[in-house]
Jmol script that loads the backbone (N, CA, C; Angstrom):
load data "model"
ATOM      1  N   MET A   1      80.967  62.589 168.095  1.00  0.00           N
ATOM      2  CA  MET A   1      79.748  63.123 168.660  1.00  0.00           C
ATOM      3  C   MET A   1      78.667  62.054 168.539  1.00  0.00           C
ATOM      4  N   THR A   2      77.926  61.889 169.572  1.00  0.00           N
ATOM      5  CA  THR A   2      76.901  60.844 169.575  1.00  0.00           C
ATOM      6  C   THR A   2      75.693  61.264 168.748  1.00  0.00           C
ATOM      7  N   GLY A   3      74.826  60.331 168.494  1.00  0.00           N
ATOM      8  CA  GLY A   3      73.615  60.614 167.723  1.00  0.00           C
ATOM      9  C   GLY A   3      72.699  61.592 168.434  1.00  0.00           C
ATOM     10  N   VAL A   4      72.623  61.464 169.763  1.00  0.00           N
ATOM     11  CA  VAL A   4      71.774  62.368 170.545  1.00  0.00           C
ATOM     12  C   VAL A   4      72.341  63.783 170.507  1.00  0.00           C
ATOM     13  N   GLY A   5      73.648  63.895 170.656  1.00  0.00           N
ATOM     14  CA  GLY A   5      74.290  65.208 170.612  1.00  0.00           C
ATOM     15  C   GLY A   5      74.148  65.865 169.254  1.00  0.00           C
ATOM     16  N   ARG A   6      74.300  65.082 168.217  1.00  0.00           N
ATOM     17  CA  ARG A   6      74.166  65.608 166.858  1.00  0.00           C
ATOM     18  C   ARG A   6      72.725  66.056 166.594  1.00  0.00           C
ATOM     19  N   THR A   7      71.760  65.292 167.080  1.00  0.00           N
ATOM     20  CA  THR A   7      70.347  65.651 166.922  1.00  0.00           C
ATOM     21  C   THR A   7      70.036  66.931 167.685  1.00  0.00           C
ATOM     22  N   PHE A   8      70.550  67.044 168.899  1.00  0.00           N
ATOM     23  CA  PHE A   8      70.334  68.246 169.703  1.00  0.00           C
ATOM     24  C   PHE A   8      70.944  69.464 169.023  1.00  0.00           C
ATOM     25  N   LEU A   9      72.137  69.337 168.485  1.00  0.00           N
ATOM     26  CA  LEU A   9      72.799  70.441 167.792  1.00  0.00           C
ATOM     27  C   LEU A   9      72.014  70.847 166.550  1.00  0.00           C
ATOM     28  N   LEU A  10      71.508  69.889 165.808  1.00  0.00           N
ATOM     29  CA  LEU A  10      70.717  70.176 164.618  1.00  0.00           C
ATOM     30  C   LEU A  10      69.416  70.880 164.994  1.00  0.00           C
ATOM     31  N   LEU A  11      68.764  70.421 166.055  1.00  0.00           N
ATOM     32  CA  LEU A  11      67.534  71.053 166.521  1.00  0.00           C
ATOM     33  C   LEU A  11      67.792  72.494 166.958  1.00  0.00           C
ATOM     34  N   LEU A  12      68.871  72.716 167.672  1.00  0.00           N
ATOM     35  CA  LEU A  12      69.232  74.060 168.108  1.00  0.00           C
ATOM     36  C   LEU A  12      69.500  74.970 166.914  1.00  0.00           C
ATOM     37  N   LEU A  13      70.191  74.471 165.922  1.00  0.00           N
ATOM     38  CA  LEU A  13      70.490  75.248 164.721  1.00  0.00           C
ATOM     39  C   LEU A  13      69.215  75.591 163.958  1.00  0.00           C
ATOM     40  N   VAL A  14      68.301  74.643 163.836  1.00  0.00           N
ATOM     41  CA  VAL A  14      67.038  74.889 163.134  1.00  0.00           C
ATOM     42  C   VAL A  14      66.208  75.928 163.881  1.00  0.00           C
ATOM     43  N   LEU A  15      66.144  75.841 165.206  1.00  0.00           N
ATOM     44  CA  LEU A  15      65.394  76.821 165.991  1.00  0.00           C
ATOM     45  C   LEU A  15      66.005  78.212 165.883  1.00  0.00           C
ATOM     46  N   LEU A  16      67.311  78.297 165.938  1.00  0.00           N
ATOM     47  CA  LEU A  16      67.989  79.584 165.820  1.00  0.00           C
ATOM     48  C   LEU A  16      67.753  80.198 164.445  1.00  0.00           C
ATOM     49  N   LEU A  17      67.898  79.403 163.412  1.00  0.00           N
ATOM     50  CA  LEU A  17      67.682  79.890 162.058  1.00  0.00           C
ATOM     51  C   LEU A  17      66.226  80.301 161.857  1.00  0.00           C
ATOM     52  N   GLY A  18      65.300  79.540 162.385  1.00  0.00           N
ATOM     53  CA  GLY A  18      63.886  79.895 162.289  1.00  0.00           C
ATOM     54  C   GLY A  18      63.578  81.208 163.000  1.00  0.00           C
ATOM     55  N   GLY A  19      64.179  81.421 164.159  1.00  0.00           N
ATOM     56  CA  GLY A  19      63.981  82.676 164.883  1.00  0.00           C
ATOM     57  C   GLY A  19      64.537  83.871 164.137  1.00  0.00           C
ATOM     58  N   VAL A  20      65.699  83.708 163.531  1.00  0.00           N
ATOM     59  CA  VAL A  20      66.301  84.798 162.754  1.00  0.00           C
ATOM     60  C   VAL A  20      65.432  85.125 161.542  1.00  0.00           C
ATOM     61  N   ILE A  21      64.959  84.103 160.853  1.00  0.00           N
ATOM     62  CA  ILE A  21      64.096  84.332 159.683  1.00  0.00           C
ATOM     63  C   ILE A  21      62.785  84.989 160.103  1.00  0.00           C
ATOM     64  N   PHE A  22      62.221  84.554 161.219  1.00  0.00           N
ATOM     65  CA  PHE A  22      60.980  85.158 161.709  1.00  0.00           C
ATOM     66  C   PHE A  22      61.178  86.639 162.018  1.00  0.00           C
ATOM     67  N   LEU A  23      62.240  86.986 162.730  1.00  0.00           N
ATOM     68  CA  LEU A  23      62.473  88.385 163.080  1.00  0.00           C
ATOM     69  C   LEU A  23      62.804  89.233 161.859  1.00  0.00           C
ATOM     70  N   ALA A  24      63.448  88.650 160.853  1.00  0.00           N
ATOM     71  CA  ALA A  24      63.803  89.398 159.650  1.00  0.00           C
ATOM     72  C   ALA A  24      62.582  89.682 158.779  1.00  0.00           C
ATOM     73  N   THR A  25      61.564  88.833 158.836  1.00  0.00           N
ATOM     74  CA  THR A  25      60.410  89.002 157.952  1.00  0.00           C
ATOM     75  C   THR A  25      59.167  89.512 158.668  1.00  0.00           C
ATOM     76  N   TRP A  26      59.192  89.629 159.983  1.00  0.00           N
ATOM     77  CA  TRP A  26      58.020  90.044 160.748  1.00  0.00           C
ATOM     78  C   TRP A  26      57.777  91.531 160.551  1.00  0.00           C
ATOM     79  N   ASP A  27      56.556  91.910 160.212  1.00  0.00           N
ATOM     80  CA  ASP A  27      56.184  93.312 160.049  1.00  0.00           C
ATOM     81  C   ASP A  27      55.592  93.787 161.374  1.00  0.00           C
ATOM     82  N   ALA A  28      56.464  94.251 162.257  1.00  0.00           N
ATOM     83  CA  ALA A  28      56.040  94.664 163.597  1.00  0.00           C
ATOM     84  C   ALA A  28      55.196  95.933 163.500  1.00  0.00           C
ATOM     85  N   PRO A  29      54.076  95.991 164.201  1.00  0.00           N
ATOM     86  CA  PRO A  29      53.236  97.191 164.157  1.00  0.00           C
ATOM     87  C   PRO A  29      53.904  98.355 164.903  1.00  0.00           C
ATOM     88  N   PRO A  30      53.747  99.570 164.383  1.00  0.00           N
ATOM     89  CA  PRO A  30      54.335 100.732 165.064  1.00  0.00           C
ATOM     90  C   PRO A  30      53.550 101.054 166.337  1.00  0.00           C
ATOM     91  N   PRO A  31      54.142 101.820 167.241  1.00  0.00           N
ATOM     92  CA  PRO A  31      53.429 102.222 168.460  1.00  0.00           C
ATOM     93  C   PRO A  31      52.164 103.010 168.105  1.00  0.00           C
ATOM     94  N   GLN A  32      51.123 102.869 168.888  1.00  0.00           N
ATOM     95  CA  GLN A  32      49.842 103.501 168.589  1.00  0.00           C
ATOM     96  C   GLN A  32      49.704 104.897 169.197  1.00  0.00           C
ATOM     97  N   ARG A  33      50.529 105.226 170.157  1.00  0.00           N
ATOM     98  CA  ARG A  33      50.418 106.553 170.760  1.00  0.00           C
ATOM     99  C   ARG A  33      51.788 107.216 170.792  1.00  0.00           C
ATOM    100  N   GLN A  34      51.768 108.544 170.778  1.00  0.00           N
ATOM    101  CA  GLN A  34      53.004 109.306 170.794  1.00  0.00           C
ATOM    102  C   GLN A  34      53.453 109.499 172.241  1.00  0.00           C
ATOM    103  N   ILE A  35      54.746 109.348 172.457  1.00  0.00           N
ATOM    104  CA  ILE A  35      55.308 109.500 173.798  1.00  0.00           C
ATOM    105  C   ILE A  35      56.209 110.727 173.802  1.00  0.00           C
ATOM    106  N   GLU A  36      55.918 111.656 174.689  1.00  0.00           N
ATOM    107  CA  GLU A  36      56.741 112.853 174.834  1.00  0.00           C
ATOM    108  C   GLU A  36      57.098 113.025 176.300  1.00  0.00           C
ATOM    109  N   PHE A  37      58.342 113.393 176.558  1.00  0.00           N
ATOM    110  CA  PHE A  37      58.738 113.713 177.918  1.00  0.00           C
ATOM    111  C   PHE A  37      59.843 114.755 177.863  1.00  0.00           C
ATOM    112  N   THR A  38      59.975 115.518 178.934  1.00  0.00           N
ATOM    113  CA  THR A  38      60.954 116.587 179.016  1.00  0.00           C
ATOM    114  C   THR A  38      62.220 116.059 179.673  1.00  0.00           C
ATOM    115  N   VAL A  39      63.357 116.332 179.027  1.00  0.00           N
ATOM    116  CA  VAL A  39      64.652 115.932 179.579  1.00  0.00           C
ATOM    117  C   VAL A  39      65.203 117.125 180.358  1.00  0.00           C
ATOM    118  N   PRO A  40      65.503 116.958 181.635  1.00  0.00           N
ATOM    119  CA  PRO A  40      66.056 118.067 182.414  1.00  0.00           C
ATOM    120  C   PRO A  40      67.415 118.513 181.859  1.00  0.00           C
ATOM    121  N   ASP A  41      67.717 119.801 182.034  1.00  0.00           N
ATOM    122  CA  ASP A  41      68.968 120.360 181.521  1.00  0.00           C
ATOM    123  C   ASP A  41      70.198 119.683 182.118  1.00  0.00           C
ATOM    124  N   ASP A  42      70.128 119.263 183.371  1.00  0.00           N
ATOM    125  CA  ASP A  42      71.303 118.651 183.998  1.00  0.00           C
ATOM    126  C   ASP A  42      71.607 117.259 183.433  1.00  0.00           C
ATOM    127  N   LYS A  43      70.703 116.671 182.680  1.00  0.00           N
ATOM    128  CA  LYS A  43      70.948 115.368 182.051  1.00  0.00           C
ATOM    129  C   LYS A  43      71.675 115.507 180.705  1.00  0.00           C
ATOM    130  N   LEU A  44      71.699 116.700 180.142  1.00  0.00           N
ATOM    131  CA  LEU A  44      72.309 116.924 178.829  1.00  0.00           C
ATOM    132  C   LEU A  44      73.795 117.257 178.970  1.00  0.00           C
ATOM    133  N   PRO A  45      74.626 116.800 178.022  1.00  0.00           N
ATOM    134  CA  PRO A  45      76.054 117.152 178.077  1.00  0.00           C
ATOM    135  C   PRO A  45      76.253 118.628 177.753  1.00  0.00           C
ATOM    136  N   ARG A  46      77.304 119.178 178.301  1.00  0.00           N
ATOM    137  CA  ARG A  46      77.586 120.603 178.041  1.00  0.00           C
ATOM    138  C   ARG A  46      78.562 120.757 176.922  1.00  0.00           C
TER     139      ARG A  46
END
end "model"
wireframe off; spacefill off
backbone 0.3
color backbone group
């Protein structure tokens, strides 16, 4: 593997790992409003 390919692979791995760590530690805010809707009877299994 060439130096450029190895560098690209390392960069990709660092970005992927950083994204996983960010999503695992991010405290996402909950929705601010309640959502309610009616499901028609024909959409439900019998």
